[in-house]
C-alpha positions in Angstrom: 86.8 142.7 80.3 89.8 140.4 80.3 90.7 138.4 77.2 92.9 135.9 79.1 91.3 132.6 79.8 90.7 131.9 83.5 93.0 129.2 84.9 91.4 126.3 86.6 92.9 125.4 89.9 94.8 122.1 90.1 92.8 119.2 91.6 93.6 118.3 95.2 94.1 114.6 95.6 91.9 113.0 98.3 93.4 111.8 101.6 93.1 108.2 102.7 90.8 108.0 105.7 93.0 105.3 107.3 96.7 106.5 106.8 95.9 110.2 106.1 98.3 110.3 103.1 97.4 112.0 99.8 96.3 109.6 97.1 97.3 110.8 93.7 96.0 107.5 92.3 93.8 104.7 93.5 94.7 101.0 93.5 92.2 98.9 91.6 91.9 95.2 92.4 89.2 92.8 91.2 87.9 89.6 92.7 86.4 87.1 90.5 83.8 84.7 91.9 82.6 82.4 89.1 81.2 84.7 86.4 81.1 87.8 88.7 83.9 90.4 88.7 83.9 92.6 91.8 86.1 95.7 91.6 87.7 96.9 94.8 89.3 100.3 95.4 92.3 100.5 97.8 94.8 103.0 99.1 98.1 102.6 97.3 100.1 103.4 100.5 98.5 101.3 103.3 96.5 98.9 101.0 93.3 99.3 103.1 90.1 98.6 101.1 88.3 101.9 100.5 85.3 100.6 98.6 83.8 97.2 98.0 80.4 96.7 96.5 78.1 95.1 99.0 75.6 93.6 96.6 76.9 91.9 93.5 74.2 91.1 90.9 75.0 88.9 87.9 74.9 91.0 84.7 71.9 89.6 82.8 72.1 91.9 79.8 75.8 91.5 79.1 76.7 89.6 75.8 79.8 88.2 77.6 78.0 86.6 80.5 75.7 83.6 79.9 74.0 81.7 82.7 75.2 78.1 83.1 
């Protein structure tokens, strides 16, 4: 039985499906349409949108958002 802790492997950064470069970080950009804030993820190298929510619903339980 070994007393040394097992070393976890370093995480492998994902590759952009568009430019095929490794992405050690993701760009985060937010659109604001009236009271809605829609976060968008993009590649930091080629600036292609990787994820954009398709259905934005107004937050009804948030204390910061109040319907007009």
